[in-house]
N, C-alpha and C positions, 0 to 999 in steps of 0.2 A: 491558258485558253481553254474554256469548257464548250464540249461538243452539245449543240443543242438538240439534235436527233441520234438517239443513242442504240436505235436499233441496228442490225447486221445490216451491212450492205450486200444485195444481190450477188454482187460479182466479188468472192472471196479472193484473197489472195495467200497462198500457201507459203510456207519455208522452203520449201522444196523449189516451187516456182521463184523464190528469190536468188537462191542458191545457183539455179540452172542461169537465170539473166546475167548474174555476175562473173559466173564462168565463162559465158559467151562473151560479156564485154572484156573478159582478161585475155581471151583468145584472139582478140581484134589483131588484123595482121598492122603492124607498126613499118612506117617506113624508113626502108634502111638509109644509114648516114651515106652519103656522096662519097665516093671514091676518089681518093687523092692521088694526082699523078705528079711525080717527081721529073722534072725536065732538067735540071741542073745541080752541079755538085753542092751549090749554095743550100739548096734547100734540102738534099740529102744530108748536108750536117746539120742543118737545123731540127729536120724530123730525128736523127739519130740523139742529138743533144736534147730533144724534147722529150723521147723515149727513156732514154737513161735516167733523165732527173725524175721522170714518172716513177721507173723501177727503184730506183734510190730512194725515193719518197716513200715507198711502199715498205721496204726492207726497213728503213727507219722506223717506221710505224709498228711494224711486227718483225723483229729481227730472226725470232726462232719460227717462223713459217716457211719450210723448205720449199714448197710450191712457187713463192716469190722468187727465191734463188734461182730454181730449175727454169723458169718462164725468163729472166734475166738472163741466163746463160744461153738458152735456146734462142731470144733475140741476138745477141751478139755471134753465136753460130751462125744465124740467117745471114748477118751481115757480113760474112768471113772473117771477122776479127777473132780468131781463135785463142791469140794471146789474151784478148781480154776475157773470152769465154772461160779459159784457163784461169784466171784471176778470181771471177767471179766462184767459179767451184772451189777454188781454195779457201777463198774468204767463207764458203758455205759449211766447208769441213772446219774451219776454225771454230764455227758454232755449234756443228752436231756431226761428231765425226763418227757416230754410231748407228748411223742412218744406211744401211743397204743399201736403199735405192738411189742414194746421192753418189755412192762409189758407182752401183753400176751404170747410171747415167753418164757419169766423169768418164770411164771407161768406153763406153760405147759411142761417145763424141770422139775419142780419139781414134777407135776402130773404124768408125766411119769416114774420116778423113785420111785413113792409112797410115797415122801415126803409132807404129806398132811399137815402138821403145816407149813411147809415153804409157800407152796402154800396158806395158809390162812393169813398167814401175809404179803405175797406179793399183794394179793387182797384186803385186809385192808389198806395198805399203799396206792395201786392205787385209792382205791374207795375213800380215803381220802385227797388225792392230786388231782384228777382228778373226781370228784362227777358228772359230766355232761357227762361223756362216757358211754353210756349205756352198751356198749358190755362188762365192767368191771362187772356191776350188773349182766347182764345175765349170765355170766361164772361163778361167784362166787356162784349164786344160785342154777345153773345147777350143779356144782361140788357138793355142801352140798345135792343136793337130790338124785344124784348118788350114794353118800356114804350112804345114807338112814337119813341122819340128818335131818330130816322134819323139826323141830324146829329150827334148825340153819337155812336152807332155807328161812322159813317165817321171820326170824329176818333180814336176808338181803333183803328182800322185803319190811318190815318194815321200816328199814333204806333207801331202795331205795324211798319209797313214800314220806318220809318227803321232799325229794327237788321236789315234784309235778313234775314229769316226763311227757312226752306224752303218748298219750291215749295207744299206743301198750304196754308200761310198766304195765297200769294198768290191760289190758286185760291180759297180762301173769301172773299177780298174781291172778286174777280171776280165770284163768283156771288151773293155780297150787292148788288153794283150791277146783275146782270142782272135781279134779282127785282124791281127797282124801276125797270126798263126803261132804264136810262142807259148806252146803249150807248158814247156819247162818252167817258165815265169808265172804262168796261172797256176802250177801247181804249188809253186813256192809261195804266191799269195794266199791260195786257199790252206796251205800248213799255218801262216800265221793268222789267217782269219779265223778257223776252228779255235785258236788259243785264246784269241781275244773274244770272240763270241762263242762259247762251246754250246750253244743249243742244240739240241737233237735234229732240229730241220739243218743247220750249216752241215753237220757231218753227213746228213742224207745227200744234200748237194753235192759237196766234195766225192762222195762215192758215186753217185750218178756220173759226175763229170768224168772219172776214170772208165766208169763203164761205158758212156758213150763214146769214149775216144778208144775203147777196145782194150784198156789195161785192166782185165778182170781180176788178176792176182791181187793189183794194187786197190781193186775197188773193195776186196774182202778184207784186204789188211786195213782198210779206213774203217770199215763196219767193226771189226775186230776191236780196233783201238777205241772207237766210239763207246762200244760195249764195255770195254776195260777202263774207261775214265768214267762211268757210272757207277760201276761196281755190282756186285750182287744185292747189296742191301737197298739200292736206289735205282734199279733198272728202269728205263725208258720204252713205253709200250709202242709208241710210235716207230723209233729207231728199230725195236727188235722186229716189228712186221716187216718192215721196207728191208731187214737183212734176210728175214725168211722168204719173201717175195724175189728177192736176188737170188737165193739159192734156188728156188721154185724156176726161175727163168734159166738159169744154168743145169736145169735138170738133175739137180742134187736133192731129192725129195727126203732122203734120210736127214740130211742136214737141216731141211726146213722144217720137221716134225721134231729134229730135237731142240731147233730153238724155241718152237711153239712151246713144247714142253717146258723148257727153261722157263718162258715168261710166265706159263701159268703156276711154276713152283715159286715164283720170287716176286711176282707182282702182286700188289693187294687186291681184294676182290672187286673195289669200286672200279678198277683199272682193267678188268680181265674181260670186260664185253666185247672190246672189239679186237682181243686175240681170240676169242672162241668165235667171233664174226669170221674172220680171216682164216683160224683153224677149220672150221667148216667148209668153207669154201675150197680150202684145199683139198680135205678128205672127199668132198664129192667129186673132184674132178680125178684125183690120182688114188682113193682109198676104197675099201670094200663096204657093203651095206652096214655090217656090225660096227664096224667104227663110226660111220656117219651118224648113226642113232644114237650111239653112245654120247658122241660129241655136242649134238644137238641137244639132249635131255639135259646132259650135265650144265650145257652153257644157260638154259633157260632156268633150269633149278637155282644156278648160283646167282642170276641175275633175279628172281623173284625174291629170294633168301636177303639178298643185299638191299632191295627196296624195302621190304617190311623190315629190316632192321634199321633203317633212315625212319621210317614212319609205319609203325605197325598198326595206324589206324586208316592205311590205305586199303580199303575194301576192294578197290578195283582189282590191285595186285593180290589180294587173298583169292578173288574169283579166278583170276588167270591161273593162279597157282594151283587151285583145286581142279580147274579143268585140267589142267598137265598131270596131275596126279590120276584122275580118271581115265584119261587117256594112256596112260602106262599101266592101269589096273588090267587091262585087257589081255597085256604080254606076261605081267607079273602073277597077277591075281592076290595081291597084297591088299587086301580091304583095310587092314588094320593101318598102314601108312596112311591111306583117305581118312579114316577117321581121326588120326592124330593130326594131320593139318585142319581139318574143322573143327576140333576141339581147341586147337591154338588161334583160330580164328576167331570163335565166339566168344573167345575168353577175352577179346580186345574190346571193351566197353567204350559206347560213346563217352566223351568226358564231360557233355551237358545232358540234362534231363530236357532236351527240347526235340521235337519230333524231327526236324530237318536234319539233326545230325543221326538219327536212328532208321532214315528210310532206306539206305543202302545195306546198314548192319542187319534189318531184318530179313534179308533176302538170305542171308549166311545160315538161319535157322530153316527156313524154307527149303532152300537146297539140301542142308543136312538131313531132314526129315524124309524128304523124296528119295534122297539116297539109300538110306536105310529101308525103306518100303519097297522101292522099286528093283534096286540093286543088289543091296544085302538081304532082302527079303525078312529082316528082322522087326517082326511088328511088334513086340513089346518094347524094342529099344525106339521105336518110331514114336511111340504114343509118350514113353519118357522124353523124348526131344521135344515134343510140341508142349509138354506140360513143364518143361525146365523155362522153356521159353516165355510160357503165359506168366510163371514166376518172376522172370528177369524185368520185366517189360513194367513200366511205372504207371499203372491203369489209372491212379488218382489225376495224373497230368495229361496223359494221351494213351491212345493205344491204336493198334492194328487190326482192323475188322477182318483182314484178311487171314490172319494166323486163325481168329475163332472161327472163320468160315471153312478155311483148310482142315483145322482140327473136326469141326463138324462133319465134313464130307468124308474123311479119313473112318471115321466111326459108324458112318453111312456104310462104307464100303466092306467094312467087318460086320456089315448086320447088326449093329445095336443102334436102333433108332432113340431108344428111351436115352441113350448116354449122349448122343447128339443134341436132342431136344435140352435136355438138362444142361448141356454147356453152354448152347445158345441163350437160354433162359439166364445163365448165369453172367452171360457178356451183357445181356440189356439191363441186367439188374447192377452190374457193377459199373459199365461204361457204356451207356446208351448210344448208338451212333444210327445216323440214316441207312449207311450201307448195311448195318447189322438187321435191322428191321427187314430189308427189302431183300437180303437172304434169307432171311428165316422165313419172310411169306413165301419166296419163291420154292423153297426146301417145302413148305405144307403144299403148296397147289400142286408140286409134283407127285405130293403122297396123298392128294385127292382129300384132304382134310381141310373142308372150306369152314366150316365153324371156328376152328384155330385159326385160319385166314383173317375171319371177321374180327375175332378178339385182338390179333396182331394189330390190325388196321386201327382199332380203336385205341390201342395202346400207343401205336405210332402218333396219331392224331393228336392225343393228349401230350407226347414229348415234343410233336412240332404242329402246332395248329396254323401256322402260317403257310404251311407247305402246299402250293397248290397240286403239285404232281401228284402228292399223296392222296389229296382229295379227288382227284381225277382217276386215278388208278383203281381207287375203291369205289366208286361208280361204275367204272368199266368193269370192273369184276363182278359187280351185281349185275349189270346188263347182262354180260355174260351168262350169267346163272339163271336169267328171265325175269328176276325181281325188278321190275321198272319202280314200281312205288319205293322201294328201298334208295334205288338209285337216284330216284328224283329227290328223296328227302335229304340224302347226303350232298347234293347238289346245294339244296338250298339252305342247309347247314353251311356250307362252306362259304358263299355268297354273302352270308349273313356275319363272317368273322369281322373283327375291327381290324386284322392286320393281316393282308396277304401280299407274298412275294411278285407273283404274278398273276394279278386279278384279269388282267384282258383275256389271260389264257383261259382262266376259268369260267369266265363269263362264254367265251366261245364255245367251250365244250359243254355248258349247260344249254345254250340255244341248239348247237348242234343235236344234241341228245334229243331234244324236243322236235326238232325237225325230223331227224329219222325216225321218232315215233309218231309221226304224222299227226302231232298235237299242235297246230298252227297258232291257234288262239293264246295257248300257252307262251309260245316261242314269240308273238307280238306283244302280249303282257311283259316279256322280260326285256325285250328291246325296250319299252317305255319305262320300266324300272331302271334299266342301264343308262339310259337318257336322263333320266333323274340325277344320276350321280356325276356324268360326264358328258361332255357337249363335243367329243372328238368327232373329227370329220369321217373317220374310217368307220363308228358306229351309224352314223348317218347313211353312209352309202350303203354298208351291209344291210340295214335295215330297208332302205329301198330297193335293192336287191332281192330281199325277200319277199317283199310285196309285189315285185313283180313276177317272180315265180312262183310263190306258193300263197300269195293274197288274193285281192281282188281285180288284180291287172295293173293296168298303165296308170288309172287314175288314182287308186290307192298308193302307187310308187310317186306319182306327180305331187300328190298331195304331202308325202315324206320330204321331197326335195322342197315344197314351199315352205314347210315349217322348219326344215333345216336351214334356208337362205333367212329365213325371218329370225333364227336364233342366233345365227352367226353373222347377221349384218353389222352389228355394233362390236363385236368381238375384236380382240387386240392382234388376233393372226389373220393378215389378209391371205397368206398362203393356203391356210384349210380352205376358205370361204372360194378361193380362186378354183382349188381341186374340185370342191363339191359343184360349181358352175359348169367347167367343163365336163363331169360326169352327167351333170344335168343335160348339158346340151347333146352330148352323144346320145342319152336316151331318148330325149325328142327327136334326133333324127332317126334312131331305129323304129320309132313310133310311128313316125309320118310318112316316111318314103322310101326307106333304105338308102338308095345310091342319091337320090336327088337332094341336093344340099339345101333347095328352096323350099322344099315341102315342109319343112319345118315351120317357116313362116307364113303359109297360105292355108286358109281355110278349106278342109275337104269339099263343103257344101258349094265353093265356088264353082259357077260354070264358065267363067271366063270373061265375062264383061261386067261394068261398073253396074247395070241395071239389075242383074241376076245375084249380084254379090250379096249375100244375106246380111252384111253388114252396112248395107245402104251406100250413099255417096261419100262415106268417111272411110269407107275399105278400098281406098285406092293407093295406089304405089307412086314416089315421086321418080321420075326418070327425066335425066338431063338429056335433051338432045343434043344434035351437033352444033345448033346454033348458041346453045348456052340458055336457052329459055327451059321452063319447067313445063313437063307435059302431064297429063294424068292418065294411068290405065290401070284397068284390073290388075290384083295381084298376080291372077294366075298367068298374064299377059308379058308381066315384067320380065326382062332378061335376068338371069341368074347374076351378072356382073354390076347390073344398076339397081336391082331390089335388095335391099336390106330389111325393109319393115313392109309388111304384107297384112293379110285380113288375119283377123281373129284366129288362134289356133284351136280354141276351145269358146264353146256358146257363152259362156258367164263373162267374157272380155267386157263387153259393152262400147268397145271404141273399133276403131278400122285398122289399128297394128296390134299384133299379138304382143300381151303383156309380158308374157313367159319369155319371149324372143327379147324384147326391148329391157328387161330386167336381167336376162343373163347376160346379152352383149353389153350393154352398159357397165354393169360391175365388172366385167370381166375387162373392159378397156380401161375403167379406172385402177382396178387392182394393178393390170399389168404396167400401166404407166407410172403406179407409185412404186413398182418394184424395181423398174428401170432405172427410176429417178433415183433409190435408194443404193442401188448396187453397181451403179453405172461405173464407178471406180475399180470395183472389183472383177468386172466381166469383160476386159479388153480382149481376152482370147475367145469371148463369142459373139464378138462384134456384128458380125453379119446377120446371125438368129436376131439378135437384139434391134438391129435397123428394120428388119422385115416384120416385127412385132409394132414398131414405133410407125412405120408407115401403114399398116392395116388400122390401128388404133385411129390414127389423124385420118383415114378414109372413113372410118365410121362417124367421126365427130362432123366432118363436113356434111354428109349425108344425112345425119340427124338434124343439123341446123335447117337444112334444105327443107327436111319435113316439116319440121314445126313452122318453118315460114309459109310454106302453102297451107297448113291448117287455120295460119292467122288468116290467111287472105281469104281463105273459104269462109 
């Protein structure tokens, strides 16, 4: 079947709406099935038979689904048929005996009905078939403990420990013995535990157990056994730290220091950080100042050496290491040690000749040069550092302007201006950059060499003619020197370039320059020239503001607004036109009466009566009375709530209503309505503001229609 009318329907149905309706229909409340009351044994037997047949059919269809078996057994349990429930569980275990949940459900049913021996038999079978399922053992031991059978629970744990389970199982057994104050049994379990799981944390737990119960000699013996177990070749840092802290708690500080030194002598450097940290804390508490500083510096040095050994390109580590060496320099005075670290650092070149890999590396050279100049005071060596750095950089691919500028400033500090200029000229010749040009120009400005600055600006603009900032700074430079003709010529050359990065900023600077020079005619000509290139609303508004402030006043500004409205009437962006009309309306209100919102629609020559209105009998406003009829009165007598259109706001209107006001309000109404229709789905958070605009627009439409009907009647 073909559709005769293929136009889009006014009411569109979205996919979201279809899904929402489908979901709502799905959630409709369905009538619950009627409750069945069983009043006789025959009905009960019939109900049980029907349900059993249903469960048997489900099992027959899907025998491996344990859910069906569990539901079947639960039904029999609810009916009080424990024998049949056991039968169902046994049949299910024949199907899948590896399911822990099935065994647990079976045992919980027996425990619920206080069938303890049956539950014990089930747990015995479960732990015999699946001894690695810890949940069976936990449940079995918990049941025996709840029954008060402590010996039976201990026997279960002993059987469990024969399988050497994980650490949690051993901790459960130990906590069980501690609940009944059996410390000797708990100690015996710890002895077996650390042999099965000889990790350092388990030795530490064993020692803390002895310390917590007041057996300090046994705790020290446990720590010593743990250290002997790992030996001198493979000691553990955590175990040694805990051993030292134990001795510290017992006020045995010499023992603690010996343990820390033993750890530092035998542990690899990668594991010494924690040892140094603990050793530092100990010395801060119980040592003298010299020992503390020695420990801290040694710890940080070893830390940095380890990091740099793993990754010599970690420049952040090099910075920290150099800073440590410079801090130590104040006390030792060994400048060569710092230089040696700097030399090692700058020898680690980045692997690729890409600037992103060199950004951190270049600061090593900068800090090295500043160190030689400011700390060591070696000027020739500082110059050598800068020259070597410039030799290392691949200038054909990239460069760093900061190095050139720092080297030039260094030469300036040495009172060698010629060398600084030669260096910057070499930089511009080998690798010209915007920052180099600006730094060189700033240097010449400080030296008051303005002719050199002009030549540098010319070279800069030859290098980057599309840079508007450079053009503007060149013009500002000439303006400061008082050469306005040269600055104007620079601006004229700039706006004539075929490609610019920020043309709007350049045009604004050019216009502001002419306004500051009080060349209003030239500024007006620039606005006209700019409007030939772009019709942006900001240009029109700036032009109107200029005419209002520096031109012929309100009439000239009004003419600009009118031209802008005519130019943008058929444009593609209604938002710009709406912005223009709003600015125009504010302008008219300012010119007409300030605080009076109706003054914009009233002819200032109107005396208040239709006879004296300069626009004649057509200069009346429409006012709706309480009876619903239209009455006529002069625009000056119409209240602000009822009058929308009044006399002409300027003499050339020729009709009774202000054409400027009608154009502004009508266009604003149309534009606002179109914006609201287009953006309604995306502006739900601004619903109240939208409704106000819509109500105001509809009120304007109604009053405009009433006014047109009155004119037709007249």
